[in-house]
N, C-alpha and C positions, 0 to 999 in steps of 0.2 A: 503602046504608050510607055515612056521611060518612067520607071519607078523612082520616086524622090530619094529612096534609100540607095539607089545605084549611082547617084551623081557624086563623083569624087574627083577633085583636082584643084587647080589654082586658077583664079580669074584675076587678071590685071585690069584695074579700073583707073581711068584718068579723071580724078575727082575735080569737080568744078568748085567755084567759090560759093560762100554763103550756105554751106551745108556741112553737117557733121559726118564723121566716119560712120557713126551709127545709122544715119539716114541712108547711106549707101548700102549698108548691110541689110537694112529693112527692105529696101527696094529689091535687092538681089534675092532675098528670101521669097518675095512674092513672084518675081519673074521666073525663077527657077523652080518654084514650088517645093522648096526644101527648107528645113529648119536648121540643119547643122552647118552653120556658116560663122566664121570668125574673120577678123582682119588683123594684119600684121603692122603695127606701128600707126598710132593715131595721127591724123592730120587735122589741125585746127580748122574751124570754118573758113577763115580767110585764106588758107593755104590751098593750093591746087596740086594736081599731079598724081604720081603713082601711089595707089592704094592696093595692097595685095589682099585678096580675099581667099581664104582657105575653106574648101567645101568638102563635107563628108569626111572620109578617112584622112584627107589632107590636114584636118584640124590637129592631127597628132604631131605634125611638124611645124605648127604655128610658132612655138618658142624658138625653134631652130632658125626659121626664116626671119623672125624679128631680131635675132642677134647679129645680123649681118650689117656691113657698112652701108652708108647711105650717101647719096649725092643730091645736092640742092642748088637751085639758082635762086637768088634773092636780091632785094633792094633794101638798103638801109637809108634812113633819112636822118641826117645830122641836125643838131640844134634843138631837138625835142626829145624828152624822155616821157614815157607813159607808165602807168601803174601795172600794165601787163607786158611791157617791153615790146609791144607791137601796135599796129595802127588801130586796133579795135579798142584800145584802152583810153583812159582819161589822161590828158596831158598833165604832167606833174611839174616839169621845168622847161623853160624856153631860154635858149642862149644863142647869142649871135654867132654864126658860123664864120670863123676866120678864113682868110684866103689861103686855104691849105694847098700845098703843092702835091703833085702825084706821088712824089717820094715820101712825103709825110704820111699820106694815106696808106701807102704800101708798107711803111715801117710799122704802122699800127696793126695792120693785118698780120705782119710777120711775127708780132708778139704772141699771136694765138695760132701757132703752128706747132705740130708735134704733140707731145704730152703736156697737159695742164689740167687745172681743176676749174670746174664751173660751179657756181651756186645756183641750184635749180630755181626757176621763178615760182612765185606763189601760185601762179595759174597753171601748175603742172598736175599730173595725175598721181604723183608720189603721195603715199599715205602717211599721215602722222596720227598715231594711235588709232589706226583703222579708218581715218577720215581723209579723203583726197584733199590736197592742198587747195585746189581750185574752189572747193566748197567753203573752206575757211576764208579764202580771199573774198568770196561773195558776201560773207558776213562782216567784211571789213577787218578781218584779223590778219596779223602777220606773225609768223613763227620763225624761229631760227632753223635754217636748213643746213644739213651736212653737205660740204663741197663734194662734188662727184668728179672722179678721174675720167677724162675724155681724151680723144685724140683727133687731130686734124691731119689727114694724110696729105692733102694738097688744097690749094685755093687758087682762084684766078680772079683778078679784078677786071670785069668786063666793060666797065664804063664809069667815068666820073663826071657828073654834071651837078656840082654842088647846089643844094645841100644833099643830093642823092648819090649813092654809090651802088652800082650793080656788081654782083659777085657770084662766083660758083665755089662751092665748098664740098669736099669729100671728107666724111667724118665717121666716127665710130657710133655704135649703138648708144642711145641715151644722151645724145648731144642735143643741146637746145640752141637752135639757130637764132631765136629771139634774144637769148642771153649773149650769144656771140656778137650780135649787132649792138646790144646795149654796152658790152664791155669794150668794143672797139671805139664807140662814142666816148666812153669814159677816158680811154687812152688818148684820144684826140683832144680832150679837154672841153668838149662842147655838148656831150651827150648824144644819144641816138636811139632810134627805135626801128624795129623791123617793119618796113612798109609793104613788102610783098614777098611771097615765098612759093616755090614750086619744087616738089620732089621729082627728080628725073631718073633716079636709079636706086634700087635697093638690092644689095648683093649682085646676083647675075641678071636680075630682072630690070627691064627698062620699059619705056612707053610704046615701043614698036608694036607690040601685040595687044595693046590695051583696048578696052571699049570705053566710050564716053558714058557719062551718067545718063544722058538722054537715050543713048542706044540701049543701056541697061534697063531703063524705065519703059521705053516704048518699043524696043526692038523685038524681033522674033526669038522665042526661047531657044529654038534649035540653032539659030545663027549665033546666039550668045554662047551656047554650049560648045559650038564648033571652035570658038576662040579660046576655050579653056585649055590649060596645060594639064596633061595627064600626070599622074605620079611618076611613071617612068621618064617622061619628058623632063619633069622637074629635077629628077635625080641626075639625068644626063647633063642638063644645063649647069647644074651645080658641081659637076665633076665628081659626084659621089659614087 
């Protein structure tokens, strides 16, 4: 029998909707029968896609893996803003969406390319005096947030069917896609919120070798472990 203390590596999970990143970690702990597990980069309950789990000695490189660039596909919906900047929030404003041309939409996306500043949303995990902002938001409080320097390496508009716009964005660590959607809506003059989000890549990792949440929860432990990346594999993949 494999000792829980001897399990070391990285497991890529394709997170489903309506669950937290913590839910995924909790199930992984039970399936693998090991306590030393962390995740790299929280995904909101509504978001799906790549969640990197670090297990055993791999927890030592958690910060390193979290610092890498990310790629997302998403959908923003124009004409409505919400208090969370995404579809899970309460609608705050509703505006008629004008007959925007593809060129106008592209011009708005182009404004948020390269280096710029974002104001983190109130529903983020950033701490103010030791308290996460999302906890203050739940109490109905709003505080002044410091703008954060972020970078968009590239974007692609995958489809426009107003009021919705599908897109792909490759961005730096600490980038808020919900704020990206909100700010593009502001630029277009009608507001917007993030309707759907999927993380497709983080650093050198993608979904190709991932396991689904159902596989993680109901699958065979040995089969799950066979899909884990060993620390030498991680090092080679990252070119370290």
